[in-house]
Gaussian input, Z-matrix of N, CA and C with variables (Angstrom, degrees):
# hf/3-21g

backbone

0 1
 N
 C     1     B1
 C     2     B2     1     A1
 N     3     B3     2     A2     1     D1
 C     4     B4     3     A3     2     D2
 C     5     B5     4     A4     3     D3
 N     6     B6     5     A5     4     D4
 C     7     B7     6     A6     5     D5
 C     8     B8     7     A7     6     D6
 N     9     B9     8     A8     7     D7
 C    10    B10     9     A9     8     D8
 C    11    B11    10    A10     9     D9
 N    12    B12    11    A11    10    D10
 C    13    B13    12    A12    11    D11
 C    14    B14    13    A13    12    D12
 N    15    B15    14    A14    13    D13
 C    16    B16    15    A15    14    D14
 C    17    B17    16    A16    15    D15
 N    18    B18    17    A17    16    D16
 C    19    B19    18    A18    17    D17
 C    20    B20    19    A19    18    D18
 N    21    B21    20    A20    19    D19
 C    22    B22    21    A21    20    D20
 C    23    B23    22    A22    21    D21
 N    24    B24    23    A23    22    D22
 C    25    B25    24    A24    23    D23
 C    26    B26    25    A25    24    D24
 N    27    B27    26    A26    25    D25
 C    28    B28    27    A27    26    D26
 C    29    B29    28    A28    27    D27
 N    30    B30    29    A29    28    D28
 C    31    B31    30    A30    29    D29
 C    32    B32    31    A31    30    D30
 N    33    B33    32    A32    31    D31
 C    34    B34    33    A33    32    D32
 C    35    B35    34    A34    33    D33
 N    36    B36    35    A35    34    D34
 C    37    B37    36    A36    35    D35
 C    38    B38    37    A37    36    D36
 N    39    B39    38    A38    37    D37
 C    40    B40    39    A39    38    D38
 C    41    B41    40    A40    39    D39
 N    42    B42    41    A41    40    D40
 C    43    B43    42    A42    41    D41
 C    44    B44    43    A43    42    D42
 N    45    B45    44    A44    43    D43
 C    46    B46    45    A45    44    D44
 C    47    B47    46    A46    45    D45
 N    48    B48    47    A47    46    D46
 C    49    B49    48    A48    47    D47
 C    50    B50    49    A49    48    D48
 N    51    B51    50    A50    49    D49
 C    52    B52    51    A51    50    D50
 C    53    B53    52    A52    51    D51
 N    54    B54    53    A53    52    D52
 C    55    B55    54    A54    53    D53
 C    56    B56    55    A55    54    D54
 N    57    B57    56    A56    55    D55
 C    58    B58    57    A57    56    D56
 C    59    B59    58    A58    57    D57
 N    60    B60    59    A59    58    D58
 C    61    B61    60    A60    59    D59
 C    62    B62    61    A61    60    D60
 N    63    B63    62    A62    61    D61
 C    64    B64    63    A63    62    D62
 C    65    B65    64    A64    63    D63
 N    66    B66    65    A65    64    D64
 C    67    B67    66    A66    65    D65
 C    68    B68    67    A67    66    D66
 N    69    B69    68    A68    67    D67
 C    70    B70    69    A69    68    D68
 C    71    B71    70    A70    69    D69
 N    72    B72    71    A71    70    D70
 C    73    B73    72    A72    71    D71
 C    74    B74    73    A73    72    D72
 N    75    B75    74    A74    73    D73
 C    76    B76    75    A75    74    D74
 C    77    B77    76    A76    75    D75
 N    78    B78    77    A77    76    D76
 C    79    B79    78    A78    77    D77
 C    80    B80    79    A79    78    D78
 N    81    B81    80    A80    79    D79
 C    82    B82    81    A81    80    D80
 C    83    B83    82    A82    81    D81
 N    84    B84    83    A83    82    D82
 C    85    B85    84    A84    83    D83
 C    86    B86    85    A85    84    D84
 N    87    B87    86    A86    85    D85
 C    88    B88    87    A87    86    D86
 C    89    B89    88    A88    87    D87
 N    90    B90    89    A89    88    D88
 C    91    B91    90    A90    89    D89
 C    92    B92    91    A91    90    D90
 N    93    B93    92    A92    91    D91
 C    94    B94    93    A93    92    D92
 C    95    B95    94    A94    93    D93
 N    96    B96    95    A95    94    D94
 C    97    B97    96    A96    95    D95
 C    98    B98    97    A97    96    D96
 N    99    B99    98    A98    97    D97
 C   100   B100    99    A99    98    D98
 C   101   B101   100   A100    99    D99
 N   102   B102   101   A101   100   D100
 C   103   B103   102   A102   101   D101
 C   104   B104   103   A103   102   D102
 N   105   B105   104   A104   103   D103
 C   106   B106   105   A105   104   D104
 C   107   B107   106   A106   105   D105
 N   108   B108   107   A107   106   D106
 C   109   B109   108   A108   107   D107
 C   110   B110   109   A109   108   D108
 N   111   B111   110   A110   109   D109
 C   112   B112   111   A111   110   D110
 C   113   B113   112   A112   111   D111
 N   114   B114   113   A113   112   D112
 C   115   B115   114   A114   113   D113
 C   116   B116   115   A115   114   D114
 N   117   B117   116   A116   115   D115
 C   118   B118   117   A117   116   D116
 C   119   B119   118   A118   117   D117
 N   120   B120   119   A119   118   D118
 C   121   B121   120   A120   119   D119
 C   122   B122   121   A121   120   D120
 N   123   B123   122   A122   121   D121
 C   124   B124   123   A123   122   D122
 C   125   B125   124   A124   123   D123
 N   126   B126   125   A125   124   D124
 C   127   B127   126   A126   125   D125
 C   128   B128   127   A127   126   D126
 N   129   B129   128   A128   127   D127
 C   130   B130   129   A129   128   D128
 C   131   B131   130   A130   129   D129
 N   132   B132   131   A131   130   D130
 C   133   B133   132   A132   131   D131
 C   134   B134   133   A133   132   D132
 N   135   B135   134   A134   133   D133
 C   136   B136   135   A135   134   D134
 C   137   B137   136   A136   135   D135
 N   138   B138   137   A137   136   D136
 C   139   B139   138   A138   137   D137
 C   140   B140   139   A139   138   D138
 N   141   B141   140   A140   139   D139
 C   142   B142   141   A141   140   D140
 C   143   B143   142   A142   141   D141
 N   144   B144   143   A143   142   D142
 C   145   B145   144   A144   143   D143
 C   146   B146   145   A145   144   D144
 N   147   B147   146   A146   145   D145
 C   148   B148   147   A147   146   D146
 C   149   B149   148   A148   147   D147
 N   150   B150   149   A149   148   D148
 C   151   B151   150   A150   149   D149
 C   152   B152   151   A151   150   D150
 N   153   B153   152   A152   151   D151
 C   154   B154   153   A153   152   D152
 C   155   B155   154   A154   153   D153
 N   156   B156   155   A155   154   D154
 C   157   B157   156   A156   155   D155
 C   158   B158   157   A157   156   D156
 N   159   B159   158   A158   157   D157
 C   160   B160   159   A159   158   D158
 C   161   B161   160   A160   159   D159
 N   162   B162   161   A161   160   D160
 C   163   B163   162   A162   161   D161
 C   164   B164   163   A163   162   D162
 N   165   B165   164   A164   163   D163
 C   166   B166   165   A165   164   D164
 C   167   B167   166   A166   165   D165
 N   168   B168   167   A167   166   D166
 C   169   B169   168   A168   167   D167
 C   170   B170   169   A169   168   D168
 N   171   B171   170   A170   169   D169
 C   172   B172   171   A171   170   D170
 C   173   B173   172   A172   171   D171
 N   174   B174   173   A173   172   D172
 C   175   B175   174   A174   173   D173
 C   176   B176   175   A175   174   D174
 N   177   B177   176   A176   175   D175
 C   178   B178   177   A177   176   D176
 C   179   B179   178   A178   177   D177
 N   180   B180   179   A179   178   D178
 C   181   B181   180   A180   179   D179
 C   182   B182   181   A181   180   D180
 N   183   B183   182   A182   181   D181
 C   184   B184   183   A183   182   D182
 C   185   B185   184   A184   183   D183
 N   186   B186   185   A185   184   D184
 C   187   B187   186   A186   185   D185
 C   188   B188   187   A187   186   D186
 N   189   B189   188   A188   187   D187
 C   190   B190   189   A189   188   D188
 C   191   B191   190   A190   189   D189
 N   192   B192   191   A191   190   D190
 C   193   B193   192   A192   191   D191
 C   194   B194   193   A193   192   D192
 N   195   B195   194   A194   193   D193
 C   196   B196   195   A195   194   D194
 C   197   B197   196   A196   195   D195
 N   198   B198   197   A197   196   D196
 C   199   B199   198   A198   197   D197
 C   200   B200   199   A199   198   D198
 N   201   B201   200   A200   199   D199
 C   202   B202   201   A201   200   D200
 C   203   B203   202   A202   201   D201
 N   204   B204   203   A203   202   D202
 C   205   B205   204   A204   203   D203
 C   206   B206   205   A205   204   D204
 N   207   B207   206   A206   205   D205
 C   208   B208   207   A207   206   D206
 C   209   B209   208   A208   207   D207
 N   210   B210   209   A209   208   D208
 C   211   B211   210   A210   209   D209
 C   212   B212   211   A211   210   D210
 N   213   B213   212   A212   211   D211
 C   214   B214   213   A213   212   D212
 C   215   B215   214   A214   213   D213
 N   216   B216   215   A215   214   D214
 C   217   B217   216   A216   215   D215
 C   218   B218   217   A217   216   D216
 N   219   B219   218   A218   217   D217
 C   220   B220   219   A219   218   D218
 C   221   B221   220   A220   219   D219
 N   222   B222   221   A221   220   D220
 C   223   B223   222   A222   221   D221
 C   224   B224   223   A223   222   D222
 N   225   B225   224   A224   223   D223
 C   226   B226   225   A225   224   D224
 C   227   B227   226   A226   225   D225
 N   228   B228   227   A227   226   D226
 C   229   B229   228   A228   227   D227
 C   230   B230   229   A229   228   D228
 N   231   B231   230   A230   229   D229
 C   232   B232   231   A231   230   D230
 C   233   B233   232   A232   231   D231
 N   234   B234   233   A233   232   D232
 C   235   B235   234   A234   233   D233
 C   236   B236   235   A235   234   D234
 N   237   B237   236   A236   235   D235
 C   238   B238   237   A237   236   D236
 C   239   B239   238   A238   237   D237
 N   240   B240   239   A239   238   D238
 C   241   B241   240   A240   239   D239
 C   242   B242   241   A241   240   D240
 N   243   B243   242   A242   241   D241
 C   244   B244   243   A243   242   D242
 C   245   B245   244   A244   243   D243
 N   246   B246   245   A245   244   D244
 C   247   B247   246   A246   245   D245
 C   248   B248   247   A247   246   D246
 N   249   B249   248   A248   247   D247
 C   250   B250   249   A249   248   D248
 C   251   B251   250   A250   249   D249
 N   252   B252   251   A251   250   D250
 C   253   B253   252   A252   251   D251
 C   254   B254   253   A253   252   D252
 N   255   B255   254   A254   253   D253
 C   256   B256   255   A255   254   D254
 C   257   B257   256   A256   255   D255
 N   258   B258   257   A257   256   D256
 C   259   B259   258   A258   257   D257
 C   260   B260   259   A259   258   D258
 N   261   B261   260   A260   259   D259
 C   262   B262   261   A261   260   D260
 C   263   B263   262   A262   261   D261
 N   264   B264   263   A263   262   D262
 C   265   B265   264   A264   263   D263
 C   266   B266   265   A265   264   D264
 N   267   B267   266   A266   265   D265
 C   268   B268   267   A267   266   D266
 C   269   B269   268   A268   267   D267
 N   270   B270   269   A269   268   D268
 C   271   B271   270   A270   269   D269
 C   272   B272   271   A271   270   D270
 N   273   B273   272   A272   271   D271
 C   274   B274   273   A273   272   D272
 C   275   B275   274   A274   273   D273
 N   276   B276   275   A275   274   D274
 C   277   B277   276   A276   275   D275
 C   278   B278   277   A277   276   D276
 N   279   B279   278   A278   277   D277
 C   280   B280   279   A279   278   D278
 C   281   B281   280   A280   279   D279
 N   282   B282   281   A281   280   D280
 C   283   B283   282   A282   281   D281
 C   284   B284   283   A283   282   D282
 N   285   B285   284   A284   283   D283
 C   286   B286   285   A285   284   D284
 C   287   B287   286   A286   285   D285
 N   288   B288   287   A287   286   D286
 C   289   B289   288   A288   287   D287
 C   290   B290   289   A289   288   D288
 N   291   B291   290   A290   289   D289
 C   292   B292   291   A291   290   D290
 C   293   B293   292   A292   291   D291
 N   294   B294   293   A293   292   D292
 C   295   B295   294   A294   293   D293
 C   296   B296   295   A295   294   D294
 N   297   B297   296   A296   295   D295
 C   298   B298   297   A297   296   D296
 C   299   B299   298   A298   297   D297
 N   300   B300   299   A299   298   D298
 C   301   B301   300   A300   299   D299
 C   302   B302   301   A301   300   D300
 N   303   B303   302   A302   301   D301
 C   304   B304   303   A303   302   D302
 C   305   B305   304   A304   303   D303
 N   306   B306   305   A305   304   D304
 C   307   B307   306   A306   305   D305
 C   308   B308   307   A307   306   D306

   B1=1.4483
   B2=1.5384
   B3=1.3108
   B4=1.4636
   B5=1.5296
   B6=1.3290
   B7=1.4632
   B8=1.5248
   B9=1.3285
   B10=1.4574
   B11=1.5224
   B12=1.3234
   B13=1.4543
   B14=1.5244
   B15=1.3163
   B16=1.4637
   B17=1.5282
   B18=1.3410
   B19=1.4617
   B20=1.5247
   B21=1.3167
   B22=1.4689
   B23=1.5234
   B24=1.3351
   B25=1.4646
   B26=1.5253
   B27=1.3275
   B28=1.4574
   B29=1.5234
   B30=1.3043
   B31=1.4658
   B32=1.5267
   B33=1.3404
   B34=1.4637
   B35=1.5348
   B36=1.3289
   B37=1.4644
   B38=1.5207
   B39=1.3362
   B40=1.4683
   B41=1.5259
   B42=1.3208
   B43=1.4757
   B44=1.5293
   B45=1.3258
   B46=1.4690
   B47=1.5227
   B48=1.3245
   B49=1.4622
   B50=1.5322
   B51=1.3190
   B52=1.4762
   B53=1.5269
   B54=1.3177
   B55=1.4638
   B56=1.5271
   B57=1.3270
   B58=1.4597
   B59=1.5354
   B60=1.3279
   B61=1.4608
   B62=1.5246
   B63=1.3459
   B64=1.4755
   B65=1.5230
   B66=1.3280
   B67=1.4627
   B68=1.5253
   B69=1.3246
   B70=1.4698
   B71=1.5281
   B72=1.3299
   B73=1.4643
   B74=1.5276
   B75=1.3244
   B76=1.4591
   B77=1.5289
   B78=1.3322
   B79=1.4628
   B80=1.5282
   B81=1.3325
   B82=1.4593
   B83=1.5203
   B84=1.3267
   B85=1.4618
   B86=1.5232
   B87=1.3315
   B88=1.4644
   B89=1.5257
   B90=1.3255
   B91=1.4617
   B92=1.5167
   B93=1.3263
   B94=1.4582
   B95=1.5250
   B96=1.3244
   B97=1.4649
   B98=1.5323
   B99=1.3478
   B100=1.4703
   B101=1.5251
   B102=1.3370
   B103=1.4687
   B104=1.5191
   B105=1.3265
   B106=1.4575
   B107=1.5207
   B108=1.3136
   B109=1.4551
   B110=1.5279
   B111=1.3392
   B112=1.4643
   B113=1.5272
   B114=1.3272
   B115=1.4525
   B116=1.5278
   B117=1.3248
   B118=1.4503
   B119=1.5198
   B120=1.3271
   B121=1.4625
   B122=1.5217
   B123=1.3250
   B124=1.4569
   B125=1.5259
   B126=1.3142
   B127=1.4649
   B128=1.5247
   B129=1.3403
   B130=1.4624
   B131=1.5138
   B132=1.3111
   B133=1.4575
   B134=1.5278
   B135=1.3180
   B136=1.4636
   B137=1.5261
   B138=1.3518
   B139=1.4654
   B140=1.5378
   B141=1.3012
   B142=1.4670
   B143=1.5195
   B144=1.3406
   B145=1.4661
   B146=1.5263
   B147=1.3310
   B148=1.4625
   B149=1.5206
   B150=1.3334
   B151=1.4555
   B152=1.5218
   B153=1.3184
   B154=1.4622
   B155=1.5213
   B156=1.3212
   B157=1.4543
   B158=1.5200
   B159=1.3185
   B160=1.4631
   B161=1.5211
   B162=1.3107
   B163=1.4578
   B164=1.5159
   B165=1.3038
   B166=1.4671
   B167=1.5251
   B168=1.3176
   B169=1.4581
   B170=1.5246
   B171=1.3219
   B172=1.4661
   B173=1.5307
   B174=1.3195
   B175=1.4676
   B176=1.5265
   B177=1.3465
   B178=1.4571
   B179=1.5344
   B180=1.3210
   B181=1.4617
   B182=1.5242
   B183=1.3044
   B184=1.4656
   B185=1.5284
   B186=1.3291
   B187=1.4587
   B188=1.5209
   B189=1.3104
   B190=1.4606
   B191=1.5261
   B192=1.3149
   B193=1.4652
   B194=1.5310
   B195=1.3475
   B196=1.4616
   B197=1.5267
   B198=1.3360
   B199=1.4637
   B200=1.5388
   B201=1.3324
   B202=1.4649
   B203=1.5313
   B204=1.3383
   B205=1.4611
   B206=1.5342
   B207=1.3192
   B208=1.4717
   B209=1.5223
   B210=1.3268
   B211=1.4633
   B212=1.5257
   B213=1.3361
   B214=1.4599
   B215=1.5230
   B216=1.3403
   B217=1.4639
   B218=1.5136
   B219=1.3205
   B220=1.4698
   B221=1.5222
   B222=1.3225
   B223=1.4615
   B224=1.5196
   B225=1.3242
   B226=1.4641
   B227=1.5252
   B228=1.3072
   B229=1.4673
   B230=1.5250
   B231=1.3064
   B232=1.4596
   B233=1.5164
   B234=1.2992
   B235=1.4516
   B236=1.5097
   B237=1.3142
   B238=1.4583
   B239=1.5205
   B240=1.3050
   B241=1.4554
   B242=1.5268
   B243=1.3321
   B244=1.4651
   B245=1.5160
   B246=1.3341
   B247=1.4587
   B248=1.5229
   B249=1.3266
   B250=1.4615
   B251=1.5253
   B252=1.3410
   B253=1.4465
   B254=1.5110
   B255=1.3325
   B256=1.4624
   B257=1.5293
   B258=1.3218
   B259=1.4548
   B260=1.5188
   B261=1.3218
   B262=1.4641
   B263=1.5301
   B264=1.3168
   B265=1.4599
   B266=1.5219
   B267=1.3168
   B268=1.4592
   B269=1.5193
   B270=1.3251
   B271=1.4625
   B272=1.5303
   B273=1.3462
   B274=1.4592
   B275=1.5312
   B276=1.3073
   B277=1.4619
   B278=1.5168
   B279=1.2886
   B280=1.4419
   B281=1.5199
   B282=1.3172
   B283=1.4594
   B284=1.5202
   B285=1.2982
   B286=1.4533
   B287=1.5172
   B288=1.2896
   B289=1.4505
   B290=1.5105
   B291=1.3121
   B292=1.4566
   B293=1.5270
   B294=1.3239
   B295=1.4617
   B296=1.5325
   B297=1.3091
   B298=1.4517
   B299=1.5220
   B300=1.3160
   B301=1.4628
   B302=1.5222
   B303=1.2953
   B304=1.4530
   B305=1.5255
   B306=1.3173
   B307=1.4679
   B308=1.4995
   A1=108.47
   A2=115.51
   A3=120.80
   A4=108.27
   A5=116.64
   A6=120.37
   A7=109.24
   A8=115.51
   A9=122.35
   A10=106.72
   A11=117.36
   A12=121.68
   A13=109.61
   A14=115.24
   A15=122.12
   A16=110.63
   A17=116.76
   A18=120.27
   A19=113.82
   A20=118.22
   A21=120.56
   A22=112.83
   A23=116.61
   A24=120.80
   A25=109.53
   A26=116.57
   A27=121.45
   A28=107.33
   A29=116.33
   A30=122.07
   A31=108.16
   A32=118.83
   A33=119.92
   A34=110.76
   A35=115.63
   A36=121.25
   A37=111.87
   A38=117.14
   A39=119.00
   A40=111.67
   A41=117.28
   A42=120.67
   A43=111.00
   A44=116.52
   A45=120.71
   A46=111.03
   A47=117.00
   A48=121.65
   A49=110.72
   A50=117.26
   A51=119.98
   A52=110.99
   A53=116.91
   A54=121.46
   A55=110.34
   A56=116.28
   A57=120.58
   A58=110.57
   A59=117.45
   A60=120.49
   A61=111.26
   A62=117.22
   A63=119.43
   A64=110.73
   A65=118.02
   A66=121.08
   A67=109.75
   A68=116.97
   A69=120.74
   A70=110.15
   A71=117.81
   A72=120.78
   A73=111.07
   A74=116.76
   A75=120.84
   A76=110.74
   A77=116.54
   A78=120.97
   A79=110.97
   A80=117.05
   A81=120.17
   A82=111.37
   A83=117.53
   A84=119.69
   A85=111.41
   A86=117.42
   A87=120.10
   A88=111.38
   A89=116.38
   A90=119.95
   A91=112.51
   A92=117.03
   A93=120.76
   A94=109.93
   A95=116.01
   A96=121.50
   A97=112.51
   A98=116.31
   A99=121.90
   A100=112.57
   A101=117.42
   A102=120.57
   A103=113.60
   A104=118.80
   A105=119.74
   A106=108.92
   A107=116.32
   A108=119.51
   A109=110.87
   A110=115.85
   A111=119.76
   A112=110.89
   A113=114.75
   A114=120.95
   A115=109.24
   A116=116.05
   A117=120.74
   A118=109.85
   A119=116.10
   A120=122.49
   A121=107.48
   A122=115.79
   A123=121.97
   A124=107.19
   A125=117.45
   A126=121.97
   A127=106.81
   A128=116.48
   A129=119.40
   A130=110.53
   A131=114.94
   A132=121.50
   A133=108.20
   A134=114.90
   A135=120.90
   A136=110.69
   A137=116.52
   A138=118.09
   A139=106.96
   A140=118.74
   A141=121.69
   A142=111.56
   A143=114.70
   A144=122.04
   A145=108.13
   A146=116.21
   A147=121.89
   A148=108.15
   A149=115.89
   A150=120.20
   A151=108.45
   A152=114.74
   A153=121.61
   A154=107.17
   A155=116.72
   A156=121.55
   A157=112.48
   A158=115.42
   A159=120.86
   A160=113.19
   A161=117.42
   A162=120.32
   A163=113.46
   A164=118.10
   A165=120.90
   A166=111.92
   A167=113.16
   A168=120.71
   A169=108.80
   A170=115.12
   A171=120.27
   A172=112.32
   A173=117.59
   A174=120.26
   A175=112.23
   A176=117.27
   A177=120.26
   A178=112.73
   A179=116.32
   A180=119.65
   A181=109.30
   A182=116.01
   A183=120.59
   A184=109.88
   A185=114.84
   A186=122.25
   A187=107.96
   A188=115.33
   A189=121.19
   A190=110.01
   A191=117.14
   A192=120.13
   A193=111.61
   A194=117.29
   A195=120.28
   A196=111.55
   A197=116.83
   A198=121.05
   A199=110.22
   A200=117.12
   A201=119.53
   A202=111.15
   A203=117.10
   A204=120.00
   A205=112.09
   A206=116.37
   A207=123.32
   A208=108.24
   A209=116.25
   A210=119.69
   A211=109.66
   A212=115.61
   A213=122.22
   A214=107.83
   A215=116.06
   A216=121.84
   A217=109.99
   A218=116.11
   A219=121.09
   A220=105.92
   A221=115.94
   A222=119.94
   A223=110.30
   A224=114.98
   A225=119.49
   A226=110.51
   A227=115.62
   A228=122.16
   A229=108.98
   A230=115.01
   A231=119.98
   A232=111.43
   A233=115.09
   A234=119.46
   A235=113.30
   A236=113.74
   A237=122.47
   A238=108.76
   A239=116.11
   A240=122.74
   A241=107.82
   A242=116.70
   A243=120.89
   A244=109.25
   A245=115.37
   A246=120.90
   A247=108.23
   A248=116.77
   A249=123.09
   A250=106.10
   A251=117.20
   A252=118.01
   A253=113.79
   A254=116.16
   A255=122.10
   A256=111.10
   A257=115.42
   A258=121.21
   A259=113.44
   A260=116.01
   A261=121.21
   A262=106.92
   A263=116.20
   A264=120.07
   A265=109.07
   A266=115.48
   A267=123.77
   A268=107.24
   A269=117.63
   A270=121.15
   A271=109.58
   A272=117.09
   A273=117.88
   A274=109.68
   A275=116.10
   A276=120.67
   A277=109.15
   A278=115.64
   A279=121.22
   A280=107.01
   A281=115.40
   A282=120.42
   A283=107.47
   A284=115.23
   A285=120.53
   A286=110.18
   A287=114.55
   A288=121.20
   A289=107.46
   A290=114.65
   A291=120.04
   A292=109.40
   A293=117.25
   A294=119.43
   A295=110.85
   A296=115.23
   A297=120.62
   A298=109.61
   A299=115.36
   A300=120.02
   A301=108.42
   A302=115.41
   A303=121.32
   A304=109.54
   A305=118.16
   A306=118.55
   A307=111.86
   D1=132.81
   D2=175.01
   D3=-87.66
   D4=142.37
   D5=178.10
   D6=-135.40
   D7=126.67
   D8=173.52
   D9=-108.37
   D10=106.84
   D11=-178.14
   D12=-98.53
   D13=98.96
   D14=-178.66
   D15=-117.85
   D16=25.54
   D17=-172.45
   D18=-65.57
   D19=-16.62
   D20=178.64
   D21=-87.97
   D22=-0.19
   D23=-179.21
   D24=-114.93
   D25=155.14
   D26=170.41
   D27=-98.92
   D28=108.55
   D29=-178.03
   D30=-98.91
   D31=119.38
   D32=178.94
   D33=-54.67
   D34=139.86
   D35=-175.30
   D36=-55.36
   D37=-47.80
   D38=-176.36
   D39=-62.72
   D40=-37.95
   D41=178.04
   D42=-65.99
   D43=-44.34
   D44=179.86
   D45=-64.70
   D46=-40.91
   D47=-178.31
   D48=-66.05
   D49=-44.45
   D50=177.31
   D51=-64.03
   D52=-40.62
   D53=178.42
   D54=-62.03
   D55=-46.51
   D56=-179.47
   D57=-62.21
   D58=-43.69
   D59=179.33
   D60=-63.48
   D61=-38.50
   D62=179.39
   D63=-68.41
   D64=-35.05
   D65=177.08
   D66=-64.34
   D67=-44.29
   D68=179.91
   D69=-61.84
   D70=-44.85
   D71=178.97
   D72=-60.70
   D73=-43.95
   D74=179.62
   D75=-63.25
   D76=-46.67
   D77=-179.84
   D78=-62.15
   D79=-41.07
   D80=179.70
   D81=-62.76
   D82=-41.78
   D83=179.29
   D84=-67.52
   D85=-34.99
   D86=176.87
   D87=-69.74
   D88=-37.65
   D89=-178.88
   D90=-65.62
   D91=-32.45
   D92=178.47
   D93=-56.37
   D94=-33.90
   D95=-179.30
   D96=-101.68
   D97=18.81
   D98=-179.75
   D99=53.48
   D100=36.69
   D101=-177.80
   D102=-100.17
   D103=-22.40
   D104=-177.60
   D105=-156.04
   D106=128.09
   D107=175.21
   D108=-138.16
   D109=26.12
   D110=-178.17
   D111=-75.83
   D112=145.53
   D113=176.07
   D114=-77.83
   D115=166.16
   D116=-174.63
   D117=-141.96
   D118=136.19
   D119=175.29
   D120=-129.10
   D121=133.50
   D122=176.19
   D123=-119.87
   D124=128.31
   D125=178.42
   D126=-113.65
   D127=117.99
   D128=-177.48
   D129=-156.31
   D130=175.97
   D131=171.73
   D132=-139.45
   D133=155.51
   D134=-176.68
   D135=-112.60
   D136=155.28
   D137=163.42
   D138=-62.56
   D139=163.51
   D140=-177.57
   D141=-54.27
   D142=129.58
   D143=-177.12
   D144=-159.66
   D145=151.34
   D146=172.14
   D147=-112.49
   D148=140.95
   D149=172.66
   D150=-118.34
   D151=145.02
   D152=178.05
   D153=-117.25
   D154=118.42
   D155=-179.22
   D156=-73.76
   D157=176.44
   D158=-176.18
   D159=-60.27
   D160=-32.38
   D161=-178.91
   D162=-99.33
   D163=12.99
   D164=-173.77
   D165=-74.85
   D166=156.31
   D167=178.53
   D168=-126.96
   D169=138.70
   D170=178.62
   D171=-60.96
   D172=-20.12
   D173=-177.79
   D174=-65.73
   D175=-17.46
   D176=179.27
   D177=-89.22
   D178=-2.15
   D179=177.40
   D180=-80.42
   D181=142.93
   D182=176.72
   D183=-105.98
   D184=29.78
   D185=178.34
   D186=-157.33
   D187=167.51
   D188=178.93
   D189=-87.15
   D190=137.54
   D191=176.54
   D192=-66.55
   D193=-19.47
   D194=176.83
   D195=-74.69
   D196=-23.00
   D197=-178.72
   D198=-142.56
   D199=64.39
   D200=-177.19
   D201=-74.29
   D202=151.51
   D203=178.88
   D204=-70.63
   D205=-24.70
   D206=179.35
   D207=-141.04
   D208=172.08
   D209=176.59
   D210=-62.47
   D211=148.80
   D212=179.90
   D213=-126.57
   D214=132.47
   D215=178.86
   D216=-126.68
   D217=133.45
   D218=169.63
   D219=-86.63
   D220=135.26
   D221=-177.58
   D222=-118.02
   D223=169.43
   D224=175.86
   D225=-99.00
   D226=21.02
   D227=176.49
   D228=-102.07
   D229=166.09
   D230=177.80
   D231=-73.83
   D232=-178.87
   D233=175.83
   D234=104.05
   D235=170.75
   D236=178.72
   D237=-98.95
   D238=-131.74
   D239=178.81
   D240=-89.29
   D241=128.19
   D242=179.70
   D243=-128.86
   D244=133.54
   D245=174.52
   D246=-95.19
   D247=134.99
   D248=172.24
   D249=-124.43
   D250=139.01
   D251=179.95
   D252=-162.28
   D253=175.66
   D254=-179.65
   D255=-54.12
   D256=138.16
   D257=179.98
   D258=87.18
   D259=-10.62
   D260=178.45
   D261=-104.15
   D262=103.12
   D263=-177.12
   D264=-76.02
   D265=130.87
   D266=-177.82
   D267=-111.61
   D268=129.95
   D269=-176.74
   D270=-126.99
   D271=84.27
   D272=174.49
   D273=-76.06
   D274=133.28
   D275=179.37
   D276=-117.30
   D277=142.24
   D278=174.66
   D279=-121.41
   D280=111.81
   D281=-178.22
   D282=-107.36
   D283=127.17
   D284=-176.29
   D285=-99.13
   D286=123.56
   D287=179.63
   D288=-104.40
   D289=112.99
   D290=-179.05
   D291=-68.64
   D292=133.70
   D293=178.85
   D294=-59.88
   D295=140.12
   D296=178.29
   D297=-73.34
   D298=130.19
   D299=178.31
   D300=-115.33
   D301=125.72
   D302=178.83
   D303=-77.40
   D304=127.13
   D305=-178.99
   D306=-97.30

């Protein structure tokens, strides 16, 4: 398992999200050729930010999107409105499941 321990840094949400997506794309292309199937854990924290999941509704916000207290990102993940901020360690994991091959 690969581990990136960045918990002592504040990693901006957009930078972390793009990095995570690029890692997944790279791992997927390697897996197609049976070159890499290692799992991955990233330990980090973000500056204050809100994320809105795919099923989220603006009605759950306690602020206006025109004047949010922090940056707001819509994600392609599930969930409603989530606050991420300093002191809150975030651990996204990417677990790779090797396709079953019938012998």
